[in-house]
ChimeraX commands (.cxc) that place a marker at each C-alpha (Angstrom):
marker #1 position 53.15,-92.41,-35.69 radius 0.5
marker #1 position 51.12,-89.87,-37.51 radius 0.5
marker #1 position 47.90,-91.34,-36.23 radius 0.5
marker #1 position 49.27,-91.23,-32.70 radius 0.5
marker #1 position 50.17,-87.56,-33.02 radius 0.5
marker #1 position 46.67,-86.84,-34.27 radius 0.5
marker #1 position 45.15,-88.53,-31.26 radius 0.5
marker #1 position 47.43,-86.56,-28.93 radius 0.5
marker #1 position 46.54,-83.30,-30.65 radius 0.5
marker #1 position 42.83,-84.11,-30.34 radius 0.5
marker #1 position 43.18,-84.87,-26.63 radius 0.5
marker #1 position 45.08,-81.63,-26.04 radius 0.5
marker #1 position 42.47,-79.59,-27.94 radius 0.5
marker #1 position 39.57,-81.14,-26.04 radius 0.5
marker #1 position 41.36,-80.54,-22.76 radius 0.5
marker #1 position 41.89,-76.91,-23.62 radius 0.5
marker #1 position 38.21,-76.48,-24.51 radius 0.5
marker #1 position 37.16,-78.09,-21.22 radius 0.5
marker #1 position 39.49,-75.83,-19.23 radius 0.5
marker #1 position 38.11,-72.71,-20.93 radius 0.5
marker #1 position 34.54,-73.84,-20.27 radius 0.5
marker #1 position 35.38,-74.57,-16.64 radius 0.5
marker #1 position 36.96,-71.12,-16.31 radius 0.5
marker #1 position 33.78,-69.41,-17.47 radius 0.5
marker #1 position 31.74,-71.49,-15.06 radius 0.5
marker #1 position 33.87,-70.64,-12.04 radius 0.5
marker #1 position 34.22,-66.88,-12.95 radius 0.5
marker #1 position 32.85,-64.47,-10.23 radius 0.5
marker #1 position 29.36,-63.24,-10.87 radius 0.5
marker #1 position 29.21,-60.09,-12.94 radius 0.5
marker #1 position 28.77,-56.89,-11.11 radius 0.5
marker #1 position 25.24,-55.91,-10.62 radius 0.5
marker #1 position 23.99,-53.06,-12.66 radius 0.5
marker #1 position 23.41,-49.95,-10.62 radius 0.5
marker #1 position 20.04,-49.94,-9.00 radius 0.5
marker #1 position 17.62,-47.81,-10.85 radius 0.5
marker #1 position 16.55,-44.68,-9.08 radius 0.5
marker #1 position 13.25,-44.81,-7.31 radius 0.5
marker #1 position 10.28,-42.82,-8.49 radius 0.5
marker #1 position 11.06,-39.11,-8.81 radius 0.5
marker #1 position 9.42,-37.04,-6.12 radius 0.5
marker #1 position 6.91,-34.61,-7.57 radius 0.5
marker #1 position 6.79,-31.26,-5.79 radius 0.5
marker #1 position 3.45,-29.61,-6.16 radius 0.5
marker #1 position 3.72,-25.85,-5.75 radius 0.5
marker #1 position 1.56,-24.42,-3.05 radius 0.5
marker #1 position -1.33,-22.55,-4.52 radius 0.5
marker #1 position -0.89,-18.81,-4.45 radius 0.5
marker #1 position -2.91,-17.26,-1.69 radius 0.5
marker #1 position -6.18,-16.03,-2.99 radius 0.5
marker #1 position -7.03,-12.41,-2.50 radius 0.5
marker #1 position -9.53,-11.48,0.10 radius 0.5
marker #1 position -12.05,-8.72,-0.41 radius 0.5
marker #1 position -10.68,-5.47,-1.85 radius 0.5
marker #1 position -9.27,-2.93,0.60 radius 0.5
marker #1 position -10.20,0.76,0.38 radius 0.5
marker #1 position -7.02,2.86,0.45 radius 0.5
marker #1 position -7.29,6.62,1.11 radius 0.5
marker #1 position -6.13,8.75,-1.80 radius 0.5
marker #1 position -3.69,11.62,-1.74 radius 0.5
marker #1 position -4.95,15.12,-1.08 radius 0.5
marker #1 position -7.64,15.99,-3.61 radius 0.5
marker #1 position -7.85,12.39,-4.88 radius 0.5
marker #1 position -10.57,9.83,-4.22 radius 0.5
marker #1 position -10.01,6.64,-2.26 radius 0.5
marker #1 position -9.20,3.60,-4.41 radius 0.5
marker #1 position -9.80,-0.13,-4.05 radius 0.5
marker #1 position -6.67,-2.30,-3.90 radius 0.5
marker #1 position -6.41,-6.08,-3.87 radius 0.5
marker #1 position -5.62,-7.55,-0.48 radius 0.5
marker #1 position -2.19,-8.88,-1.51 radius 0.5
marker #1 position -1.11,-5.45,-2.80 radius 0.5
marker #1 position -1.89,-3.89,0.56 radius 0.5
marker #1 position -0.41,-6.84,2.46 radius 0.5
marker #1 position 2.84,-6.85,0.49 radius 0.5
marker #1 position 3.39,-3.11,0.67 radius 0.5
marker #1 position 5.77,-2.14,3.44 radius 0.5
marker #1 position 4.14,0.27,5.87 radius 0.5
marker #1 position 5.61,3.75,5.48 radius 0.5
marker #1 position 7.86,4.96,8.26 radius 0.5
marker #1 position 6.44,7.67,10.49 radius 0.5
marker #1 position 7.27,9.33,13.78 radius 0.5
marker #1 position 5.43,10.92,16.69 radius 0.5
marker #1 position 5.45,14.35,15.02 radius 0.5
marker #1 position 3.63,12.93,11.99 radius 0.5
marker #1 position 0.95,11.56,14.31 radius 0.5
marker #1 position 0.67,14.84,16.19 radius 0.5
marker #1 position 0.32,16.81,12.95 radius 0.5
marker #1 position -2.54,14.62,11.71 radius 0.5
marker #1 position -4.36,14.71,15.04 radius 0.5
marker #1 position -4.11,18.51,15.12 radius 0.5
marker #1 position -4.93,19.12,11.46 radius 0.5
marker #1 position -8.19,17.17,11.57 radius 0.5
marker #1 position -9.98,19.57,13.97 radius 0.5
marker #1 position -8.26,22.48,12.24 radius 0.5
marker #1 position -9.81,21.42,8.92 radius 0.5
marker #1 position -13.14,20.76,10.61 radius 0.5
marker #1 position -13.36,24.38,11.77 radius 0.5
marker #1 position -12.53,25.61,8.27 radius 0.5
marker #1 position -15.46,23.52,6.97 radius 0.5
marker #1 position -17.72,24.94,9.68 radius 0.5
marker #1 position -16.95,28.51,8.57 radius 0.5
marker #1 position -17.14,27.68,4.86 radius 0.5
marker #1 position -20.64,26.22,5.25 radius 0.5
marker #1 position -21.87,29.59,6.51 radius 0.5
marker #1 position -21.02,31.39,3.27 radius 0.5
marker #1 position -23.76,30.27,0.85 radius 0.5
marker #1 position -26.59,31.91,2.83 radius 0.5
marker #1 position -24.68,34.92,4.18 radius 0.5
marker #1 position -21.95,36.11,1.79 radius 0.5
marker #1 position -22.61,38.97,-0.62 radius 0.5
marker #1 position -19.57,38.36,-2.86 radius 0.5
marker #1 position -19.72,35.53,-5.42 radius 0.5
marker #1 position -15.96,35.29,-4.99 radius 0.5
marker #1 position -16.32,34.57,-1.27 radius 0.5
marker #1 position -18.90,31.91,-2.02 radius 0.5
marker #1 position -16.60,30.33,-4.61 radius 0.5
marker #1 position -13.67,30.23,-2.18 radius 0.5
marker #1 position -15.91,28.68,0.49 radius 0.5
marker #1 position -16.96,26.02,-2.03 radius 0.5
marker #1 position -13.33,25.23,-2.83 radius 0.5
marker #1 position -12.47,24.95,0.85 radius 0.5
marker #1 position -15.32,22.49,1.39 radius 0.5
marker #1 position -14.42,20.47,-1.70 radius 0.5
marker #1 position -10.74,20.20,-0.74 radius 0.5
marker #1 position -10.70,19.89,3.03 radius 0.5
marker #1 position -13.57,17.43,3.39 radius 0.5
marker #1 position -11.70,14.65,1.51 radius 0.5
marker #1 position -8.46,15.65,3.25 radius 0.5
marker #1 position -10.08,14.94,6.63 radius 0.5
marker #1 position -11.06,11.51,5.31 radius 0.5
marker #1 position -7.49,10.89,4.16 radius 0.5
marker #1 position -6.06,11.86,7.55 radius 0.5
marker #1 position -8.53,9.70,9.46 radius 0.5
marker #1 position -7.66,6.80,7.14 radius 0.5
marker #1 position -3.94,7.38,7.78 radius 0.5
marker #1 position -4.49,7.06,11.52 radius 0.5
marker #1 position -6.88,4.12,11.23 radius 0.5
marker #1 position -4.51,2.11,9.02 radius 0.5
marker #1 position -1.92,2.37,11.79 radius 0.5
marker #1 position -4.29,1.52,14.61 radius 0.5
marker #1 position -4.15,5.07,15.98 radius 0.5
marker #1 position -6.95,7.14,17.45 radius 0.5
marker #1 position -7.76,10.63,16.20 radius 0.5
marker #1 position -8.49,11.82,19.72 radius 0.5
marker #1 position -5.98,13.61,21.93 radius 0.5
marker #1 position -7.08,13.59,25.54 radius 0.5
marker #1 position -6.53,16.74,27.54 radius 0.5
marker #1 position -5.56,18.93,24.56 radius 0.5
marker #1 position -7.28,22.26,23.93 radius 0.5
marker #1 position -7.61,22.54,20.16 radius 0.5
marker #1 position -8.45,26.22,20.55 radius 0.5
marker #1 position -4.78,26.92,21.23 radius 0.5
marker #1 position -3.71,25.76,17.77 radius 0.5
marker #1 position -2.43,28.35,15.33 radius 0.5
marker #1 position -5.19,30.07,13.41 radius 0.5
marker #1 position -8.04,28.44,15.34 radius 0.5
marker #1 position -10.96,30.82,15.92 radius 0.5
marker #1 position -12.77,31.02,19.23 radius 0.5
marker #1 position -16.38,29.83,19.52 radius 0.5
marker #1 position -17.40,33.47,20.08 radius 0.5
marker #1 position -15.73,34.54,16.82 radius 0.5
marker #1 position -17.49,31.76,14.89 radius 0.5
marker #1 position -20.82,32.88,16.37 radius 0.5
marker #1 position -20.15,36.46,15.24 radius 0.5
marker #1 position -19.45,35.16,11.76 radius 0.5
marker #1 position -22.70,33.19,11.77 radius 0.5
marker #1 position -24.64,36.33,12.81 radius 0.5
marker #1 position -23.11,38.53,10.10 radius 0.5
marker #1 position -24.66,39.14,6.67 radius 0.5
marker #1 position -23.63,40.66,3.35 radius 0.5
marker #1 position -20.50,42.82,3.25 radius 0.5
marker #1 position -19.99,42.42,7.00 radius 0.5
marker #1 position -19.89,38.67,6.58 radius 0.5
marker #1 position -17.47,38.93,3.65 radius 0.5
marker #1 position -15.06,41.12,5.61 radius 0.5
marker #1 position -15.19,38.95,8.74 radius 0.5
marker #1 position -14.92,35.74,6.71 radius 0.5
marker #1 position -11.78,36.92,4.94 radius 0.5
marker #1 position -10.23,38.06,8.21 radius 0.5
marker #1 position -10.96,34.85,10.09 radius 0.5
marker #1 position -10.23,32.42,7.25 radius 0.5
marker #1 position -6.98,34.20,6.44 radius 0.5
marker #1 position -5.81,33.77,10.05 radius 0.5
marker #1 position -7.01,30.18,9.95 radius 0.5
marker #1 position -5.15,29.41,6.71 radius 0.5
marker #1 position -1.99,31.08,8.00 radius 0.5
marker #1 position -2.06,28.76,11.00 radius 0.5
marker #1 position -2.43,25.72,8.70 radius 0.5
marker #1 position 0.44,26.90,6.50 radius 0.5
marker #1 position 2.68,27.24,9.56 radius 0.5
marker #1 position 1.72,23.80,10.89 radius 0.5
marker #1 position 2.32,22.19,7.49 radius 0.5
marker #1 position 5.64,23.97,6.94 radius 0.5
marker #1 position 6.84,22.93,10.39 radius 0.5
marker #1 position 6.14,19.27,9.61 radius 0.5
marker #1 position 8.28,19.36,6.46 radius 0.5
marker #1 position 11.38,19.79,8.62 radius 0.5
marker #1 position 10.67,17.05,11.15 radius 0.5
marker #1 position 8.18,14.53,9.71 radius 0.5
marker #1 position 9.23,11.10,8.48 radius 0.5
marker #1 position 6.21,9.89,6.50 radius 0.5
marker #1 position 6.49,10.60,2.76 radius 0.5
marker #1 position 2.73,10.69,2.19 radius 0.5
marker #1 position 2.29,13.26,4.95 radius 0.5
marker #1 position 5.17,15.34,3.63 radius 0.5
marker #1 position 3.45,15.51,0.25 radius 0.5
marker #1 position 0.18,16.39,1.94 radius 0.5
marker #1 position 1.76,19.09,4.12 radius 0.5
marker #1 position 3.44,20.63,1.08 radius 0.5
marker #1 position 0.09,20.66,-0.72 radius 0.5
marker #1 position -1.64,22.32,2.26 radius 0.5
marker #1 position 1.03,25.00,2.55 radius 0.5
marker #1 position 0.93,25.78,-1.16 radius 0.5
marker #1 position -2.82,25.73,-1.76 radius 0.5
marker #1 position -3.82,27.64,1.34 radius 0.5
marker #1 position -1.22,30.35,0.67 radius 0.5
marker #1 position -2.80,30.81,-2.76 radius 0.5
marker #1 position -6.28,31.04,-1.21 radius 0.5
marker #1 position -5.07,33.72,1.24 radius 0.5
marker #1 position -4.00,35.89,-1.72 radius 0.5
marker #1 position -7.35,35.31,-3.47 radius 0.5
marker #1 position -9.35,36.29,-0.39 radius 0.5
marker #1 position -7.37,39.46,0.14 radius 0.5
marker #1 position -8.14,40.53,-3.41 radius 0.5
marker #1 position -11.88,40.34,-2.71 radius 0.5
marker #1 position -12.16,42.92,0.07 radius 0.5
marker link #1:1,2 radius 0.2
marker link #1:2,3 radius 0.2
marker link #1:3,4 radius 0.2
marker link #1:4,5 radius 0.2
marker link #1:5,6 radius 0.2
marker link #1:6,7 radius 0.2
marker link #1:7,8 radius 0.2
marker link #1:8,9 radius 0.2
marker link #1:9,10 radius 0.2
marker link #1:10,11 radius 0.2
marker link #1:11,12 radius 0.2
marker link #1:12,13 radius 0.2
marker link #1:13,14 radius 0.2
marker link #1:14,15 radius 0.2
marker link #1:15,16 radius 0.2
marker link #1:16,17 radius 0.2
marker link #1:17,18 radius 0.2
marker link #1:18,19 radius 0.2
marker link #1:19,20 radius 0.2
marker link #1:20,21 radius 0.2
marker link #1:21,22 radius 0.2
marker link #1:22,23 radius 0.2
marker link #1:23,24 radius 0.2
marker link #1:24,25 radius 0.2
marker link #1:25,26 radius 0.2
marker link #1:26,27 radius 0.2
marker link #1:27,28 radius 0.2
marker link #1:28,29 radius 0.2
marker link #1:29,30 radius 0.2
marker link #1:30,31 radius 0.2
marker link #1:31,32 radius 0.2
marker link #1:32,33 radius 0.2
marker link #1:33,34 radius 0.2
marker link #1:34,35 radius 0.2
marker link #1:35,36 radius 0.2
marker link #1:36,37 radius 0.2
marker link #1:37,38 radius 0.2
marker link #1:38,39 radius 0.2
marker link #1:39,40 radius 0.2
marker link #1:40,41 radius 0.2
marker link #1:41,42 radius 0.2
marker link #1:42,43 radius 0.2
marker link #1:43,44 radius 0.2
marker link #1:44,45 radius 0.2
marker link #1:45,46 radius 0.2
marker link #1:46,47 radius 0.2
marker link #1:47,48 radius 0.2
marker link #1:48,49 radius 0.2
marker link #1:49,50 radius 0.2
marker link #1:50,51 radius 0.2
marker link #1:51,52 radius 0.2
marker link #1:52,53 radius 0.2
marker link #1:53,54 radius 0.2
marker link #1:54,55 radius 0.2
marker link #1:55,56 radius 0.2
marker link #1:56,57 radius 0.2
marker link #1:57,58 radius 0.2
marker link #1:58,59 radius 0.2
marker link #1:59,60 radius 0.2
marker link #1:60,61 radius 0.2
marker link #1:61,62 radius 0.2
marker link #1:62,63 radius 0.2
marker link #1:63,64 radius 0.2
marker link #1:64,65 radius 0.2
marker link #1:65,66 radius 0.2
marker link #1:66,67 radius 0.2
marker link #1:67,68 radius 0.2
marker link #1:68,69 radius 0.2
marker link #1:69,70 radius 0.2
marker link #1:70,71 radius 0.2
marker link #1:71,72 radius 0.2
marker link #1:72,73 radius 0.2
marker link #1:73,74 radius 0.2
marker link #1:74,75 radius 0.2
marker link #1:75,76 radius 0.2
marker link #1:76,77 radius 0.2
marker link #1:77,78 radius 0.2
marker link #1:78,79 radius 0.2
marker link #1:79,80 radius 0.2
marker link #1:80,81 radius 0.2
marker link #1:81,82 radius 0.2
marker link #1:82,83 radius 0.2
marker link #1:83,84 radius 0.2
marker link #1:84,85 radius 0.2
marker link #1:85,86 radius 0.2
marker link #1:86,87 radius 0.2
marker link #1:87,88 radius 0.2
marker link #1:88,89 radius 0.2
marker link #1:89,90 radius 0.2
marker link #1:90,91 radius 0.2
marker link #1:91,92 radius 0.2
marker link #1:92,93 radius 0.2
marker link #1:93,94 radius 0.2
marker link #1:94,95 radius 0.2
marker link #1:95,96 radius 0.2
marker link #1:96,97 radius 0.2
marker link #1:97,98 radius 0.2
marker link #1:98,99 radius 0.2
marker link #1:99,100 radius 0.2
marker link #1:100,101 radius 0.2
marker link #1:101,102 radius 0.2
marker link #1:102,103 radius 0.2
marker link #1:103,104 radius 0.2
marker link #1:104,105 radius 0.2
marker link #1:105,106 radius 0.2
marker link #1:106,107 radius 0.2
marker link #1:107,108 radius 0.2
marker link #1:108,109 radius 0.2
marker link #1:109,110 radius 0.2
marker link #1:110,111 radius 0.2
marker link #1:111,112 radius 0.2
marker link #1:112,113 radius 0.2
marker link #1:113,114 radius 0.2
marker link #1:114,115 radius 0.2
marker link #1:115,116 radius 0.2
marker link #1:116,117 radius 0.2
marker link #1:117,118 radius 0.2
marker link #1:118,119 radius 0.2
marker link #1:119,120 radius 0.2
marker link #1:120,121 radius 0.2
marker link #1:121,122 radius 0.2
marker link #1:122,123 radius 0.2
marker link #1:123,124 radius 0.2
marker link #1:124,125 radius 0.2
marker link #1:125,126 radius 0.2
marker link #1:126,127 radius 0.2
marker link #1:127,128 radius 0.2
marker link #1:128,129 radius 0.2
marker link #1:129,130 radius 0.2
marker link #1:130,131 radius 0.2
marker link #1:131,132 radius 0.2
marker link #1:132,133 radius 0.2
marker link #1:133,134 radius 0.2
marker link #1:134,135 radius 0.2
marker link #1:135,136 radius 0.2
marker link #1:136,137 radius 0.2
marker link #1:137,138 radius 0.2
marker link #1:138,139 radius 0.2
marker link #1:139,140 radius 0.2
marker link #1:140,141 radius 0.2
marker link #1:141,142 radius 0.2
marker link #1:142,143 radius 0.2
marker link #1:143,144 radius 0.2
marker link #1:144,145 radius 0.2
marker link #1:145,146 radius 0.2
marker link #1:146,147 radius 0.2
marker link #1:147,148 radius 0.2
marker link #1:148,149 radius 0.2
marker link #1:149,150 radius 0.2
marker link #1:150,151 radius 0.2
marker link #1:151,152 radius 0.2
marker link #1:152,153 radius 0.2
marker link #1:153,154 radius 0.2
marker link #1:154,155 radius 0.2
marker link #1:155,156 radius 0.2
marker link #1:156,157 radius 0.2
marker link #1:157,158 radius 0.2
marker link #1:158,159 radius 0.2
marker link #1:159,160 radius 0.2
marker link #1:160,161 radius 0.2
marker link #1:161,162 radius 0.2
marker link #1:162,163 radius 0.2
marker link #1:163,164 radius 0.2
marker link #1:164,165 radius 0.2
marker link #1:165,166 radius 0.2
marker link #1:166,167 radius 0.2
marker link #1:167,168 radius 0.2
marker link #1:168,169 radius 0.2
marker link #1:169,170 radius 0.2
marker link #1:170,171 radius 0.2
marker link #1:171,172 radius 0.2
marker link #1:172,173 radius 0.2
marker link #1:173,174 radius 0.2
marker link #1:174,175 radius 0.2
marker link #1:175,176 radius 0.2
marker link #1:176,177 radius 0.2
marker link #1:177,178 radius 0.2
marker link #1:178,179 radius 0.2
marker link #1:179,180 radius 0.2
marker link #1:180,181 radius 0.2
marker link #1:181,182 radius 0.2
marker link #1:182,183 radius 0.2
marker link #1:183,184 radius 0.2
marker link #1:184,185 radius 0.2
marker link #1:185,186 radius 0.2
marker link #1:186,187 radius 0.2
marker link #1:187,188 radius 0.2
marker link #1:188,189 radius 0.2
marker link #1:189,190 radius 0.2
marker link #1:190,191 radius 0.2
marker link #1:191,192 radius 0.2
marker link #1:192,193 radius 0.2
marker link #1:193,194 radius 0.2
marker link #1:194,195 radius 0.2
marker link #1:195,196 radius 0.2
marker link #1:196,197 radius 0.2
marker link #1:197,198 radius 0.2
marker link #1:198,199 radius 0.2
marker link #1:199,200 radius 0.2
marker link #1:200,201 radius 0.2
marker link #1:201,202 radius 0.2
marker link #1:202,203 radius 0.2
marker link #1:203,204 radius 0.2
marker link #1:204,205 radius 0.2
marker link #1:205,206 radius 0.2
marker link #1:206,207 radius 0.2
marker link #1:207,208 radius 0.2
marker link #1:208,209 radius 0.2
marker link #1:209,210 radius 0.2
marker link #1:210,211 radius 0.2
marker link #1:211,212 radius 0.2
marker link #1:212,213 radius 0.2
marker link #1:213,214 radius 0.2
marker link #1:214,215 radius 0.2
marker link #1:215,216 radius 0.2
marker link #1:216,217 radius 0.2
marker link #1:217,218 radius 0.2
marker link #1:218,219 radius 0.2
marker link #1:219,220 radius 0.2
marker link #1:220,221 radius 0.2
marker link #1:221,222 radius 0.2
marker link #1:222,223 radius 0.2
marker link #1:223,224 radius 0.2
marker link #1:224,225 radius 0.2
marker link #1:225,226 radius 0.2
marker link #1:226,227 radius 0.2
view
């Protein structure tokens, strides 16, 4: 009886083992592992734009022009300006040019060293200022010419006849006439510059106009002290 029970137990055990093995065989396939990500895209940054040749930027009144890199000029927002700014520049260029014309007469005609010194200062200041104003117009694609306008009607402008009289004068007569004419000329520039401060929109021109008004008012006082 005991031997029979042993045989039965052995049969049951083997059957259980076979059923377990069969269960593993028939089990659904294991889930697939998540697919590995494909190769990571590599983003190559675009090369920074290389600078072109340097750009010459006009300086402020009394300062020399400076070279700037192309990207500095390209990235800078153009200053805001209005039609009155443009008109001021177009009028002040010939106004300055006449001041230079009169100042160049002084070295060979003036008797007073003080008159000659003032003429030198006018030439040294207003020559570069003309360059600055022409650069301001050029950088905005604007012409310096004003068709149909008589520059002789501008405040302080001297007539061609008056300039000829100045050129013919010598010594003390030249000094007296120079102070008279250049004072009127400077007063016209001061008025033009002061007028712009109330209506202009361009910051650079406002600084320039303030400089013109201040410096030429000082020169008027200096000239009056000489005669």
